[in-house]
C-alpha positions as protocol buffer text, in pm:
chain_id: "A"
residue {
  index: 1
  type: MET
  ca { x: -1010 y: -3417 z: 22199 }
}
residue {
  index: 2
  type: ASP
  ca { x: -1131 y: -3188 z: 21935 }
}
residue {
  index: 3
  type: TRP
  ca { x: -1021 y: -2827 z: 22078 }
}
residue {
  index: 4
  type: LYS
  ca { x: -1168 y: -2694 z: 21754 }
}
residue {
  index: 5
  type: TYR
  ca { x: -1540 y: -2868 z: 21748 }
}
residue {
  index: 6
  type: LYS
  ca { x: -1813 y: -2974 z: 21983 }
}
residue {
  index: 7
  type: HIS
  ca { x: -1933 y: -3315 z: 21843 }
}
residue {
  index: 8
  type: PHE
  ca { x: -2263 y: -3394 z: 21861 }
}
residue {
  index: 9
  type: HIS
  ca { x: -2481 y: -3693 z: 21736 }
}
residue {
  index: 10
  type: GLN
  ca { x: -2856 y: -3774 z: 21677 }
}
residue {
  index: 11
  type: GLU
  ca { x: -3079 y: -3973 z: 21407 }
}
residue {
  index: 12
  type: ARG
  ca { x: -3441 y: -4044 z: 21386 }
}
residue {
  index: 13
  type: VAL
  ca { x: -3616 y: -4297 z: 21148 }
}
residue {
  index: 14
  type: PHE
  ca { x: -3935 y: -4108 z: 20913 }
}
residue {
  index: 15
  type: PRO
  ca { x: -4188 y: -4297 z: 20758 }
}
residue {
  index: 16
  type: ALA
  ca { x: -4159 y: -4182 z: 20479 }
}
residue {
  index: 17
  type: ALA
  ca { x: -3932 y: -4192 z: 20149 }
}
residue {
  index: 18
  type: ARG
  ca { x: -3579 y: -4122 z: 20114 }
}
residue {
  index: 19
  type: ASP
  ca { x: -3644 y: -3800 z: 19831 }
}
residue {
  index: 20
  type: LEU
  ca { x: -3951 y: -3670 z: 20000 }
}
residue {
  index: 21
  type: VAL
  ca { x: -3750 y: -3656 z: 20349 }
}
residue {
  index: 22
  type: THR
  ca { x: -3407 y: -3502 z: 20194 }
}
residue {
  index: 23
  type: GLU
  ca { x: -3597 y: -3252 z: 20014 }
}
residue {
  index: 24
  type: ALA
  ca { x: -3792 y: -3188 z: 20322 }
}
residue {
  index: 25
  type: ALA
  ca { x: -3487 y: -3157 z: 20590 }
}
residue {
  index: 26
  type: ARG
  ca { x: -3312 y: -2889 z: 20271 }
}
residue {
  index: 27
  type: THR
  ca { x: -3627 y: -2686 z: 20293 }
}
residue {
  index: 28
  type: PHE
  ca { x: -3639 y: -2714 z: 20678 }
}
residue {
  index: 29
  type: MET
  ca { x: -3222 y: -2599 z: 20737 }
}
residue {
  index: 30
  type: ALA
  ca { x: -3209 y: -2369 z: 20430 }
}
residue {
  index: 31
  type: GLU
  ca { x: -3527 y: -2182 z: 20474 }
}
residue {
  index: 32
  type: SER
  ca { x: -3618 y: -2186 z: 20845 }
}
residue {
  index: 33
  type: LEU
  ca { x: -3271 y: -2209 z: 21010 }
}
residue {
  index: 34
  type: GLY
  ca { x: -3099 y: -2008 z: 20728 }
}
residue {
  index: 35
  type: TRP
  ca { x: -2801 y: -2207 z: 20674 }
}
residue {
  index: 36
  type: GLN
  ca { x: -2634 y: -2228 z: 20362 }
}
residue {
  index: 37
  type: VAL
  ca { x: -2694 y: -2613 z: 20241 }
}
residue {
  index: 38
  type: THR
  ca { x: -2430 y: -2790 z: 20017 }
}
residue {
  index: 39
  type: GLU
  ca { x: -2456 y: -3122 z: 19837 }
}
residue {
  index: 40
  type: THR
  ca { x: -2321 y: -3438 z: 19935 }
}
residue {
  index: 41
  type: PRO
  ca { x: -2319 y: -3814 z: 19846 }
}
residue {
  index: 42
  type: GLU
  ca { x: -2464 y: -3912 z: 20192 }
}
residue {
  index: 43
  type: GLY
  ca { x: -2720 y: -3602 z: 20181 }
}
residue {
  index: 44
  type: PHE
  ca { x: -2588 y: -3286 z: 20247 }
}
residue {
  index: 45
  type: THR
  ca { x: -2372 y: -3029 z: 20457 }
}
residue {
  index: 46
  type: ALA
  ca { x: -2573 y: -2732 z: 20649 }
}
residue {
  index: 47
  type: GLN
  ca { x: -2378 y: -2429 z: 20754 }
}
residue {
  index: 48
  type: GLY
  ca { x: -2440 y: -2147 z: 20944 }
}
residue {
  index: 49
  type: TYR
  ca { x: -2409 y: -2013 z: 21364 }
}
residue {
  index: 50
  type: SER
  ca { x: -2598 y: -2109 z: 21690 }
}
residue {
  index: 51
  type: PHE
  ca { x: -2593 y: -1938 z: 21970 }
}
residue {
  index: 52
  type: SER
  ca { x: -2309 y: -1763 z: 21800 }
}
residue {
  index: 53
  type: HIS
  ca { x: -2078 y: -2005 z: 21760 }
}
residue {
  index: 54
  type: ARG
  ca { x: -1979 y: -2115 z: 21357 }
}
residue {
  index: 55
  type: ALA
  ca { x: -2165 y: -2459 z: 21340 }
}
residue {
  index: 56
  type: ILE
  ca { x: -2157 y: -2739 z: 21070 }
}
residue {
  index: 57
  type: ALA
  ca { x: -2421 y: -2977 z: 21029 }
}
residue {
  index: 58
  type: ASN
  ca { x: -2372 y: -3335 z: 20841 }
}
residue {
  index: 59
  type: LEU
  ca { x: -2705 y: -3451 z: 20762 }
}
residue {
  index: 60
  type: HIS
  ca { x: -2668 y: -3854 z: 20620 }
}
residue {
  index: 61
  type: ILE
  ca { x: -2991 y: -4017 z: 20479 }
}
residue {
  index: 62
  type: GLN
  ca { x: -3020 y: -4350 z: 20395 }
}
residue {
  index: 63
  type: SER
  ca { x: -3306 y: -4609 z: 20347 }
}
residue {
  index: 64
  type: ALA
  ca { x: -3426 y: -4747 z: 20632 }
}
residue {
  index: 65
  type: ALA
  ca { x: -3536 y: -5127 z: 20641 }
}
residue {
  index: 66
  type: GLY
  ca { x: -3591 y: -5351 z: 20917 }
}
residue {
  index: 67
  type: GLY
  ca { x: -3877 y: -5617 z: 21017 }
}
residue {
  index: 68
  type: ALA
  ca { x: -4055 y: -5378 z: 21291 }
}
residue {
  index: 69
  type: SER
  ca { x: -4293 y: -5130 z: 21044 }
}
residue {
  index: 70
  type: SER
  ca { x: -4157 y: -4867 z: 21290 }
}
residue {
  index: 71
  type: GLU
  ca { x: -3796 y: -4927 z: 21100 }
}
residue {
  index: 72
  type: SER
  ca { x: -3906 y: -4861 z: 20770 }
}
residue {
  index: 73
  type: GLY
  ca { x: -3917 y: -4538 z: 20559 }
}
residue {
  index: 74
  type: THR
  ca { x: -3567 y: -4327 z: 20573 }
}
residue {
  index: 75
  type: ARG
  ca { x: -3351 y: -4266 z: 20841 }
}
residue {
  index: 76
  type: VAL
  ca { x: -3187 y: -3895 z: 20908 }
}
residue {
  index: 77
  type: ALA
  ca { x: -2867 y: -3927 z: 21093 }
}
residue {
  index: 78
  type: VAL
  ca { x: -2729 y: -3521 z: 21186 }
}
residue {
  index: 79
  type: GLU
  ca { x: -2329 y: -3494 z: 21276 }
}
residue {
  index: 80
  type: LEU
  ca { x: -2330 y: -3122 z: 21429 }
}
residue {
  index: 81
  type: LEU
  ca { x: -1971 y: -2966 z: 21486 }
}
residue {
  index: 82
  type: VAL
  ca { x: -1971 y: -2672 z: 21735 }
}
residue {
  index: 83
  type: GLU
  ca { x: -1692 y: -2445 z: 21687 }
}
residue {
  index: 84
  type: ARG
  ca { x: -1582 y: -2409 z: 22067 }
}
residue {
  index: 85
  type: ALA
  ca { x: -1437 y: -2031 z: 22014 }
}
residue {
  index: 86
  type: GLY
  ca { x: -1717 y: -1787 z: 21965 }
}
residue {
  index: 87
  type: TRP
  ca { x: -1780 y: -1431 z: 22083 }
}
residue {
  index: 88
  type: ARG
  ca { x: -1963 y: -1552 z: 22396 }
}
residue {
  index: 89
  type: GLY
  ca { x: -1651 y: -1691 z: 22507 }
}
residue {
  index: 90
  type: PHE
  ca { x: -1491 y: -2088 z: 22468 }
}
residue {
  index: 91
  type: MET
  ca { x: -1725 y: -2416 z: 22477 }
}
residue {
  index: 92
  type: LEU
  ca { x: -1566 y: -2671 z: 22669 }
}
residue {
  index: 93
  type: PHE
  ca { x: -1938 y: -2830 z: 22715 }
}
residue {
  index: 94
  type: ASP
  ca { x: -2227 y: -2823 z: 22668 }
}
residue {
  index: 95
  type: VAL
  ca { x: -2428 y: -2564 z: 22927 }
}
residue {
  index: 96
  type: GLY
  ca { x: -2790 y: -2736 z: 22974 }
}
residue {
  index: 97
  type: GLY
  ca { x: -2768 y: -2959 z: 22694 }
}
residue {
  index: 98
  type: TYR
  ca { x: -2831 y: -2682 z: 22484 }
}
residue {
  index: 99
  type: TYR
  ca { x: -2687 y: -2820 z: 22140 }
}
residue {
  index: 100
  type: ASN
  ca { x: -2837 y: -3103 z: 22190 }
}
residue {
  index: 101
  type: ILE
  ca { x: -3185 y: -2980 z: 22258 }
}
residue {
  index: 102
  type: GLN
  ca { x: -3104 y: -2792 z: 21932 }
}
residue {
  index: 103
  type: VAL
  ca { x: -3047 y: -3115 z: 21728 }
}
residue {
  index: 104
  type: ARG
  ca { x: -3370 y: -3270 z: 21848 }
}
residue {
  index: 105
  type: LYS
  ca { x: -3578 y: -2956 z: 21731 }
}
residue {
  index: 106
  type: TRP
  ca { x: -3418 y: -2990 z: 21374 }
}
residue {
  index: 107
  type: LEU
  ca { x: -3543 y: -3399 z: 21373 }
}
residue {
  index: 108
  type: ASP
  ca { x: -3880 y: -3220 z: 21486 }
}
residue {
  index: 109
  type: GLY
  ca { x: -3857 y: -2957 z: 21201 }
}
residue {
  index: 110
  type: ILE
  ca { x: -3757 y: -3186 z: 20960 }
}
residue {
  index: 111
  type: GLN
  ca { x: -4061 y: -3394 z: 21085 }
}
residue {
  index: 112
  type: TRP
  ca { x: -4312 y: -3018 z: 21045 }
}
residue {
  index: 113
  type: SER
  ca { x: -4110 y: -2995 z: 20699 }
}
residue {
  index: 114
  type: LEU
  ca { x: -4244 y: -3324 z: 20571 }
}
residue {
  index: 115
  type: HIS
  ca { x: -4563 y: -3271 z: 20678 }
}
residue {
  index: 116
  type: GLN
  ca { x: -4637 y: -2950 z: 20482 }
}
residue {
  index: 117
  type: LYS
  ca { x: -4498 y: -3096 z: 20200 }
}
residue {
  index: 118
  type: LEU
  ca { x: -4731 y: -3387 z: 20244 }
}
residue {
  index: 119
  type: THR
  ca { x: -5047 y: -3188 z: 20360 }
}
residue {
  index: 120
  type: GLY
  ca { x: -4944 y: -2873 z: 20121 }
}
residue {
  index: 121
  type: THR
  ca { x: -5008 y: -2639 z: 20405 }
}
residue {
  index: 122
  type: ARG
  ca { x: -4792 y: -2427 z: 20519 }
}
residue {
  index: 123
  type: ASP
  ca { x: -4862 y: -2336 z: 20933 }
}
residue {
  index: 124
  type: GLU
  ca { x: -4536 y: -2171 z: 21035 }
}
residue {
  index: 125
  type: SER
  ca { x: -4685 y: -2137 z: 21361 }
}
residue {
  index: 126
  type: THR
  ca { x: -4624 y: -2505 z: 21410 }
}
residue {
  index: 127
  type: ASN
  ca { x: -4248 y: -2491 z: 21340 }
}
residue {
  index: 128
  type: PRO
  ca { x: -4074 y: -2643 z: 21674 }
}
residue {
  index: 129
  type: LEU
  ca { x: -3858 y: -2376 z: 21572 }
}
residue {
  index: 130
  type: VAL
  ca { x: -4130 y: -2078 z: 21614 }
}
residue {
  index: 131
  type: VAL
  ca { x: -4301 y: -2264 z: 21907 }
}
residue {
  index: 132
  type: ALA
  ca { x: -3986 y: -2260 z: 22117 }
}
residue {
  index: 133
  type: GLU
  ca { x: -3896 y: -1888 z: 22034 }
}
residue {
  index: 134
  type: ASN
  ca { x: -4292 y: -1846 z: 22189 }
}
residue {
  index: 135
  type: LYS
  ca { x: -4211 y: -2016 z: 22519 }
}
residue {
  index: 136
  type: PRO
  ca { x: -4106 y: -1812 z: 22843 }
}
residue {
  index: 137
  type: ALA
  ca { x: -3902 y: -2080 z: 22987 }
}
residue {
  index: 138
  type: ALA
  ca { x: -3718 y: -2090 z: 22673 }
}
residue {
  index: 139
  type: CYS
  ca { x: -3629 y: -1711 z: 22666 }
}
residue {
  index: 140
  type: ILE
  ca { x: -3528 y: -1758 z: 23019 }
}
residue {
  index: 141
  type: PHE
  ca { x: -3341 y: -2036 z: 23002 }
}
residue {
  index: 142
  type: ASN
  ca { x: -3154 y: -1883 z: 22702 }
}
residue {
  index: 143
  type: GLY
  ca { x: -3121 y: -1593 z: 22932 }
}
residue {
  index: 144
  type: CYS
  ca { x: -2962 y: -1801 z: 23214 }
}
residue {
  index: 145
  type: LEU
  ca { x: -2740 y: -1935 z: 22976 }
}
residue {
  index: 146
  type: VAL
  ca { x: -2616 y: -1592 z: 22871 }
}
residue {
  index: 147
  type: PHE
  ca { x: -2532 y: -1499 z: 23202 }
}
residue {
  index: 148
  type: ILE
  ca { x: -2333 y: -1838 z: 23291 }
}
residue {
  index: 149
  type: VAL
  ca { x: -2122 y: -1761 z: 22955 }
}
residue {
  index: 150
  type: VAL
  ca { x: -2066 y: -1408 z: 23034 }
}
residue {
  index: 151
  type: THR
  ca { x: -1960 y: -1457 z: 23366 }
}
residue {
  index: 152
  type: PHE
  ca { x: -1762 y: -1761 z: 23305 }
}
residue {
  index: 153
  type: ALA
  ca { x: -1566 y: -1591 z: 23019 }
}
residue {
  index: 154
  type: LEU
  ca { x: -1521 y: -1252 z: 23289 }
}
residue {
  index: 155
  type: TYR
  ca { x: -1386 y: -1539 z: 23487 }
}
residue {
  index: 156
  type: LEU
  ca { x: -1120 y: -1651 z: 23243 }
}
residue {
  index: 157
  type: VAL
  ca { x: -988 y: -1274 z: 23187 }
}
residue {
  index: 158
  type: VAL
  ca { x: -971 y: -1185 z: 23559 }
}
residue {
  index: 159
  type: THR
  ca { x: -794 y: -1500 z: 23629 }
}
residue {
  index: 160
  type: PHE
  ca { x: -505 y: -1424 z: 23326 }
}
residue {
  index: 161
  type: ILE
  ca { x: -502 y: -1085 z: 23431 }
}
residue {
  index: 162
  type: SER
  ca { x: -405 y: -1195 z: 23782 }
}
residue {
  index: 163
  type: ALA
  ca { x: -147 y: -1464 z: 23621 }
}
residue {
  index: 164
  type: VAL
  ca { x: 28 y: -1189 z: 23456 }
}
residue {
  index: 165
  type: VAL
  ca { x: 52 y: -952 z: 23791 }
}
residue {
  index: 166
  type: GLY
  ca { x: 118 y: -1278 z: 23983 }
}
residue {
  index: 167
  type: LEU
  ca { x: 439 y: -1352 z: 23710 }
}
residue {
  index: 168
  type: LEU
  ca { x: 517 y: -991 z: 23753 }
}
residue {
  index: 169
  type: THR
  ca { x: 505 y: -934 z: 24078 }
}
residue {
  index: 170
  type: GLY
  ca { x: 548 y: -1252 z: 24274 }
}
residue {
  index: 171
  type: ASN
  ca { x: 149 y: -1200 z: 24439 }
}
residue {
  index: 172
  type: LEU
  ca { x: -122 y: -1443 z: 24272 }
}
residue {
  index: 173
  type: PHE
  ca { x: -445 y: -1364 z: 24375 }
}
residue {
  index: 174
  type: LEU
  ca { x: -707 y: -1647 z: 24220 }
}
residue {
  index: 175
  type: VAL
  ca { x: -1074 y: -1581 z: 24273 }
}
residue {
  index: 176
  type: GLY
  ca { x: -1339 y: -1866 z: 24350 }
}
residue {
  index: 177
  type: ARG
  ca { x: -1564 y: -1969 z: 24622 }
}
residue {
  index: 178
  type: GLY
  ca { x: -1270 y: -1928 z: 24898 }
}
residue {
  index: 179
  type: SER
  ca { x: -1022 y: -1682 z: 24743 }
}
residue {
  index: 180
  type: LEU
  ca { x: -664 y: -1752 z: 24746 }
}
residue {
  index: 181
  type: THR
  ca { x: -353 y: -1504 z: 24729 }
}
residue {
  index: 182
  type: ILE
  ca { x: -6 y: -1694 z: 24689 }
}
residue {
  index: 183
  type: HIS
  ca { x: 313 y: -1494 z: 24721 }
}
residue {
  index: 184
  type: GLY
  ca { x: 654 y: -1569 z: 24651 }
}
residue {
  index: 185
  type: ILE
  ca { x: 829 y: -1768 z: 24424 }
}
residue {
  index: 186
  type: TRP
  ca { x: 517 y: -2025 z: 24417 }
}
residue {
  index: 187
  type: ALA
  ca { x: 268 y: -1722 z: 24302 }
}
residue {
  index: 188
  type: ARG
  ca { x: 546 y: -1663 z: 23995 }
}
residue {
  index: 189
  type: ILE
  ca { x: 538 y: -2032 z: 23912 }
}
residue {
  index: 190
  type: LEU
  ca { x: 137 y: -2109 z: 23909 }
}
residue {
  index: 191
  type: SER
  ca { x: 124 y: -1798 z: 23685 }
}
residue {
  index: 192
  type: ALA
  ca { x: 332 y: -1896 z: 23473 }
}
residue {
  index: 193
  type: LEU
  ca { x: 181 y: -2232 z: 23424 }
}
residue {
  index: 194
  type: ILE
  ca { x: -201 y: -2044 z: 23384 }
}
residue {
  index: 195
  type: LEU
  ca { x: -24 y: -1872 z: 23109 }
}
residue {
  index: 196
  type: VAL
  ca { x: 176 y: -2124 z: 22972 }
}
residue {
  index: 197
  type: PHE
  ca { x: -191 y: -2373 z: 22962 }
}
residue {
  index: 198
  type: GLY
  ca { x: -394 y: -2022 z: 22806 }
}
residue {
  index: 199
  type: ALA
  ca { x: -109 y: -2044 z: 22556 }
}
residue {
  index: 200
  type: PHE
  ca { x: -128 y: -2413 z: 22452 }
}
residue {
  index: 201
  type: LEU
  ca { x: -533 y: -2331 z: 22392 }
}
residue {
  index: 202
  type: ALA
  ca { x: -496 y: -2067 z: 22226 }
}
residue {
  index: 203
  type: TRP
  ca { x: -224 y: -2310 z: 21990 }
}
residue {
  index: 204
  type: ARG
  ca { x: -474 y: -2548 z: 21954 }
}
residue {
  index: 205
  type: ILE
  ca { x: -752 y: -2381 z: 21868 }
}
residue {
  index: 206
  type: LYS
  ca { x: -530 y: -2155 z: 21602 }
}
residue {
  index: 207
  type: LYS
  ca { x: -388 y: -2473 z: 21502 }
}
residue {
  index: 208
  type: LYS
  ca { x: -720 y: -2628 z: 21404 }
}
residue {
  index: 209
  type: GLN
  ca { x: -866 y: -2354 z: 21179 }
}
């Protein structure tokens, strides 16, 4: 398991030449997202922030040709690496599939940017990112996501403080669906295990940096 990055991967075939798709993808990532783009032999790498977490998107772009007409064109494979540690907390898993949804929107955005280049129009109102921001459901979802992340972060802080108190006093209070209080030597042992596990996570994150 990669303790520094959470990995996501999606790909799509676009019915256009590789040069056009590459330019459309580069334009979308740089202008619509505002991410820094660096060229690579396979395509390019874009770096920025997504939901307060630093992220790196590796786009591999290659010509696709197959027997079926739907397979001809250019294949864009997006490999997204999101740092687990962010100011909103530590991400163990993708809550609500947020980042998978974002990658799918990026692929939609590349299609939108490609359409703009082929038709010569610049209609920002049809940009998938703009459309998503205008949806009340998206605002509600993001609000719920923030609430979940903040709640989880507070739970970790409370657990850490309880472990420190338990190690010093021998009285460990664990908050949960059914709160539990442990006394004596077992409270100190469990408190020590919690603190050691927390230190291990911090060490792994720092080691990966």
